[in-house]
VOPAMI-594478 format. One line per 10 residues: their letters; for each residue y, z, x of C-alpha. Coordinates in nm, 2 decimals. Example, Ala and Ser with C-alpha at 12.3 -4.5 7.8 and 13.67 -1.06 7.14 Angstrom:
BEGIN
as> -0.45 0.78 1.23 | -0.11 0.71 1.37
***
This chain:
BEGIN
rcsresnlpr> 10.81 -1.88 -0.23 | 10.73 -2.18 -0.02 | 11.01 -2.39 0.11 | 11.09 -2.71 -0.07 | 10.82 -2.97 0.01 | 11.02 -3.27 -0.11 | 11.24 -3.26 0.20 | 10.94 -3.36 0.42 | 10.86 -3.72 0.49 | 10.54 -3.85 0.32
sqspqkiist> 10.37 -3.87 0.66 | 10.43 -3.50 0.72 | 10.35 -3.37 0.37 | 10.20 -3.02 0.37 | 9.88 -3.13 0.21 | 9.82 -3.39 0.48 | 9.89 -3.15 0.76 | 9.65 -2.90 0.61 | 9.38 -3.15 0.55 | 9.41 -3.29 0.91
kaaalhthvp> 9.40 -2.95 1.08 | 9.13 -2.82 0.85 | 8.91 -3.12 0.93 | 8.95 -3.04 1.30 | 8.83 -2.69 1.25 | 8.57 -2.78 0.99 | 8.73 -2.53 0.76 | 8.81 -2.58 0.39 | 9.17 -2.49 0.30 | 9.28 -2.50 -0.07
hasyhrrtcr> 9.59 -2.68 -0.19 | 9.91 -2.50 -0.13 | 9.98 -2.47 -0.50 | 9.66 -2.26 -0.53 | 9.81 -2.00 -0.30 | 10.13 -2.00 -0.50 | 9.95 -1.94 -0.83 | 9.72 -1.68 -0.69 | 9.99 -1.49 -0.51 | 10.22 -1.50 -0.81
rkhrrpvtrm> 9.95 -1.35 -1.02 | 9.89 -1.07 -0.78 | 10.27 -1.01 -0.72 | 10.23 -1.08 -0.35 | 10.42 -1.31 -0.11 | 10.26 -1.65 -0.06 | 9.99 -1.69 0.20 | 10.15 -2.00 0.34 | 10.50 -2.05 0.46 | 10.71 -2.33 0.61
vngvlheqsv> 10.88 -2.28 0.95 | 11.08 -2.56 1.11 | 10.92 -2.82 0.89 | 10.56 -2.71 0.97 | 10.33 -2.53 0.73 | 10.18 -2.21 0.87 | 9.93 -1.96 0.74 | 9.99 -1.59 0.76 | 9.72 -1.39 0.93 | 9.49 -1.22 0.67
phplkvpeew> 9.19 -0.99 0.73 | 8.87 -1.18 0.76 | 8.64 -1.11 0.46 | 8.34 -1.06 0.69 | 8.29 -0.75 0.90 | 8.19 -0.88 1.23 | 8.04 -0.65 1.49 | 8.27 -0.59 1.79 | 8.00 -0.69 2.04 | 8.00 -1.04 1.89
gtrrftnhal> 8.35 -1.11 2.01 | 8.60 -1.36 1.87 | 8.74 -1.69 1.96 | 9.10 -1.78 1.86 | 9.21 -2.13 1.76 | 9.58 -2.19 1.76 | 9.77 -2.50 1.65 | 10.09 -2.60 1.47 | 9.94 -2.59 1.13 | 9.68 -2.31 1.13
srtiptmpda> 9.63 -1.99 1.33 | 9.30 -1.82 1.26 | 9.05 -1.60 1.44 | 8.70 -1.72 1.39 | 8.40 -1.50 1.47 | 8.15 -1.64 1.71 | 7.77 -1.58 1.70 | 7.61 -1.41 2.00 | 7.37 -1.59 2.23 | 7.00 -1.56 2.18
hdlpqtfpas> 6.96 -1.33 2.47 | 7.23 -1.09 2.33 | 7.04 -1.03 2.00 | 6.84 -0.71 1.97 | 6.47 -0.75 2.02 | 6.31 -0.57 1.72 | 5.96 -0.64 1.85 | 5.98 -0.67 2.23 | 5.71 -0.87 2.40 | 5.47 -0.67 2.60
pdhvergmia> 5.21 -0.81 2.84 | 4.98 -0.52 2.76 | 5.00 -0.57 2.38 | 4.66 -0.63 2.22 | 4.63 -0.76 1.86 | 4.43 -0.52 1.65 | 4.08 -0.63 1.54 | 3.96 -0.64 1.18 | 3.72 -0.40 1.02 | 3.51 -0.55 0.74
tmsgcmfsgk> 3.24 -0.37 0.54 | 2.96 -0.53 0.33 | 2.80 -0.27 0.10 | 2.57 -0.27 -0.20 | 2.22 -0.19 -0.30 | 1.91 -0.33 -0.13 | 1.83 -0.70 -0.16 | 2.19 -0.78 -0.24 | 2.23 -1.02 0.06 | 2.43 -0.79 0.29
tthlfrrlee> 2.26 -0.91 0.61 | 2.28 -1.27 0.50 | 2.65 -1.23 0.44 | 2.68 -1.07 0.79 | 2.52 -1.38 0.95 | 2.76 -1.60 0.76 | 3.06 -1.41 0.87 | 2.95 -1.42 1.23 | 2.91 -1.79 1.21 | 3.27 -1.83 1.09
ygdqsavifk> 3.39 -1.70 1.43 | 3.25 -2.01 1.59 | 3.24 -2.00 1.97 | 3.37 -1.64 2.00 | 3.13 -1.40 2.16 | 2.95 -1.17 1.93 | 2.68 -0.91 1.94 | 2.48 -0.72 1.67 | 2.37 -0.36 1.69 | 2.10 -0.20 1.48
havdtrycnd> 1.97 0.16 1.47 | 1.65 0.25 1.63 | 1.50 0.40 1.30 | 1.51 0.06 1.14 | 1.17 -0.08 1.25 | 1.13 -0.33 0.96 | 1.03 -0.69 1.04 | 1.13 -0.68 1.41 | 1.22 -0.42 1.67 | 1.48 -0.62 1.87
avvshagksm> 1.63 -0.84 1.60 | 1.81 -0.81 1.26 | 1.61 -0.99 0.99 | 1.73 -1.05 0.64 | 1.50 -1.03 0.34 | 1.52 -1.41 0.32 | 1.36 -1.44 0.67 | 1.67 -1.54 0.88 | 1.71 -1.34 1.20 | 1.94 -1.28 1.49
pavvvrssve> 1.88 -1.09 1.81 | 2.02 -0.74 1.82 | 2.08 -0.45 2.06 | 1.89 -0.13 1.95 | 2.08 0.20 1.98 | 2.03 0.55 1.86 | 2.38 0.68 1.83 | 2.74 0.57 1.81 | 2.80 0.68 2.16 | 2.52 0.46 2.29
lcerlpkgir> 2.68 0.17 2.10 | 3.00 0.20 2.30 | 2.80 0.24 2.63 | 2.60 -0.08 2.57 | 2.88 -0.29 2.45 | 2.91 -0.59 2.69 | 3.25 -0.68 2.83 | 3.45 -0.97 2.68 | 3.30 -0.92 2.33 | 3.54 -1.01 2.05
tvgideghff> 3.31 -0.95 1.75 | 3.06 -0.67 1.68 | 2.81 -0.66 1.39 | 2.65 -0.34 1.29 | 2.35 -0.36 1.05 | 2.26 -0.07 0.82 | 2.56 0.14 0.91 | 2.44 0.43 0.69 | 2.17 0.51 0.95 | 2.44 0.61 1.20
ddelvqtvha> 2.61 0.95 1.25 | 2.96 1.03 1.14 | 3.10 0.94 1.49 | 3.06 0.58 1.39 | 3.40 0.60 1.21 | 3.58 0.69 1.53 | 3.38 0.43 1.73 | 3.47 0.15 1.49 | 3.84 0.25 1.48 | 3.85 0.25 1.86
laqrgvnvli> 3.69 -0.09 1.89 | 3.94 -0.23 1.64 | 4.23 -0.09 1.85 | 4.09 -0.28 2.15 | 4.11 -0.60 1.96 | 3.74 -0.62 1.86 | 3.64 -0.74 1.51 | 3.38 -0.51 1.35 | 3.15 -0.62 1.07 | 2.93 -0.35 0.91
tmldrdswgr> 2.66 -0.38 0.65 | 2.54 -0.06 0.47 | 2.40 0.08 0.16 | 2.66 0.24 -0.06 | 2.42 0.48 -0.24 | 2.09 0.64 -0.17 | 1.78 0.64 -0.40 | 1.93 0.93 -0.60 | 2.25 0.74 -0.67 | 2.46 0.95 -0.43
vfpiakklna> 2.73 0.78 -0.22 | 2.66 0.79 0.15 | 2.94 1.00 0.32 | 2.95 0.76 0.61 | 2.99 0.46 0.37 | 3.28 0.63 0.20 | 3.45 0.70 0.54 | 3.40 0.34 0.67 | 3.54 0.19 0.35 | 3.85 0.41 0.39
iaddmvmlha> 3.94 0.25 0.72 | 3.82 -0.10 0.64 | 4.06 -0.40 0.62 | 3.82 -0.60 0.41 | 3.56 -0.46 0.17 | 3.29 -0.67 0.01 | 3.07 -0.52 -0.27 | 2.75 -0.72 -0.33 | 2.51 -0.70 -0.62 | 2.15 -0.80 -0.65
tcarcqrpas> 1.95 -0.90 -0.96 | 1.76 -0.63 -1.15 | 1.39 -0.67 -1.11 | 1.33 -0.56 -1.47 | 1.60 -0.73 -1.69 | 1.76 -0.98 -1.45 | 2.10 -0.83 -1.50 | 2.33 -0.75 -1.20 | 2.19 -0.46 -1.01 | 2.38 -0.19 -0.83
rtqrltpivn> 2.11 0.07 -0.77 | 1.80 0.09 -0.54 | 1.48 0.20 -0.71 | 1.22 0.38 -0.50 | 0.87 0.26 -0.59 | 0.65 0.48 -0.36 | 0.63 0.85 -0.30 | 0.85 0.99 -0.02 | 0.63 1.13 0.26 | 0.78 1.36 0.52
gqmvggtesy> 1.13 1.24 0.43 | 1.05 0.89 0.54 | 1.30 0.67 0.36 | 1.29 0.34 0.56 | 1.11 0.06 0.38 | 1.11 -0.29 0.25 | 0.99 -0.48 -0.05 | 0.68 -0.25 -0.07 | 0.90 0.06 -0.13 | 1.22 -0.05 -0.30
eprclecwrp> 1.35 -0.29 -0.56 | 1.69 -0.35 -0.71 | 1.77 -0.21 -1.06 | 2.06 -0.21 -1.29 | 2.20 0.13 -1.41 | 2.00 0.12 -1.73 | 1.66 0.04 -1.57 | 1.71 0.27 -1.26 | 1.53 0.60 -1.24 | 1.58 0.85 -0.95
paepppit> 1.28 0.96 -0.75 | 1.08 1.26 -0.86 | 1.12 1.43 -0.53 | 1.43 1.65 -0.48 | 1.71 1.48 -0.28 | 1.75 1.58 0.08 | 2.05 1.80 0.17 | 2.33 1.59 0.33
***
């Protein structure tokens, strides 16, 4: 039990000593009677004791497990004796993500797919304008000779100059330096190596925007479209308006016979249809 507290002068009462010293350490210390009640319940000796008229606190394990590398600072005075952990400096903290001068932020891959006349190229132009003053370039495949040979033209009549290539390898070779954004129109015309090309460009910090048909005239999903959507960070599925019933259209209807496997065409050869109004071509589908 604590020594008698009534023998101390009022100016040296235990509570006043504790409050004064605790304020100096910015530490809350409960009233001495709290320790007596708590310790009596637990059948332990009191935490505080009186020595030579001064109230001391026995050393107790700190409730927090402090790493050894943090170190400790000990404050000692006549009323309290306690070891307080100190936080490490900023330069001592472990760097989870160390800064590297060679680190390049990964670019974004976005795909815009749907049937013909769904506004894919128009959406591509809008996305390119969102990048503002960042440099950008558009690529198109050489087989796409609709409207213009050296530009990408939407069905609404809007156009942007483009670089014409015949393969994914040529796309990488003709990519100008310092380009931050690449647009690829009609990605379903390209070979399967386009997937590796797009992934490599994104790793170099280039944003890649791709428009493509998701299905052919027989309703089959293009393999290249499926692979590009698998690595895309943002996928946009667009729909047109059915030319027959004005409902949302997700299929492309072939209107003219297929001659020598020629599938490239515009409004004279295709129109959008909903699933109920769509009919596959009479010709057998090509082997893919």
